C-alpha positions, 0 to 999 in steps of 0.5 A, a space after each residue: 577340434 577333433 577329440 582324442 576318443 579318451 573318456 574323462 575320468 570321474 572322481 570317485 566321490 558322492 555326486 551332489 546334484 540329485 538328478 545326476 546322482 539318480 542317472 548315474 545310479 541307474 546306469 551303474 546298477 544295470 552295468 553291475 547286474 550285467 557283469 554279475 550275470 556274465 560272471 555266473 554264465 562264464 564261470 558257472 558260479 552261483 551269484 546273488 546281488 542285492 542293492 538298495 537305492 538311496 530312496 530305499 528301493 530294492 534291486 536284486 539279481 540271482 543266478 538261480 534263486 535269491 532264497 537258495 543263495 541266501 540259504 547257502 550263505 547262512 550255512 557256510 557262515 555257521 560252518 565258519 563260526 564253528 571252525 574258527 574256535 577250533 582253529 584258534 585253539 589249535 593255533 594257541 596249542 601250536 604257539 604254546 608248544 613252539 614257545 616251550 621248545 624255544 625256551 628249552 633251546 635257549 636254556 640249553 644254549 645258555 648252559 653250554 655257554 656257561 660251561 665253556 667259560 668254566 662254570 657249572 661243570 660239576 654235573 658233567 661226566 668224564 666223557 662230557 668233560 672230554 668232549 668239552 675239552 676237544 671243543 675248546 681246543 678246536 676253538 682255541 686253535 681257530 682263534 690262534 690261527 686267525 690271530 697269527 694270520 692277522 699279525 702276519 698281515 700287519 707285519 707285511 703291511 709294515 714292511 711295504 711301508 718301510 720299503 716305500 719310505 726307503 724308496 722315497 728317501 733315496 728319491 729325495 736324496 737324489 733331488 737334493 744332490 742335483 739341486 746342489 750341483 745346479 747351484 754350484 754351476 750357476 754361482 761360479 764365473 766360467 772366466 775365472 775358473 782355474 785349472 787344477 794345479 795352476 796358480 792365479 799368476 800364471 792364469 793372469 799371465 796367460 790371459 793378459 800377456 805383457 807388452 814387449 819393451 823392444 823399440 822395434 816392436 813399437 809399431 806393432 804395439 801402436 797397431 795393436 793399440 790402434 794409434 797412427 804411425 808418425 815417421 821421424 824426420 
């Protein structure tokens, strides 16, 4: 079987076999140090890398000097420790100021809302009362306009429903009329339909003419009845 060339992915967990674990450590340590060296050369970075094996053996890599890298790390850590309390205090002051400002805005908004409901108006001056009155009139106008539009929309909807009901009623009436005409035509016998102004007797005489009593027409009558003729001797 020809291989696909893909490397099998290894599960990242502790290798139980001691020999396999030592071989993997050796290979990956060399690869890690090689990557650190490439990083320092390509990016002009100061890199320090320290690795202790499972047996306690030390391995390290430094782009310049391990002592120089450690000293620089210690200096940077002390600077961070001194700046963290100042940052915390500054952030605390900023949070306190934001909280106080939000409380003031909430109190002011609550007061305006109560004044719009007609409460706590004694402390307002004439100008402030006039401004409040204009605000209320403007708001009331918007409310009335919206209310009127809602009412007109409902009236239009009811008119459309009324028109639809009238059209539906007319359609049902036409259906009932057509059905009644069809039932009348199906229930009547066409052979006994009398013409307007004609009596039943005239219809009977017309439909069934009486035979003639004249003896001369007996042969004609016999022929009509389908009887044979016998000559007299």
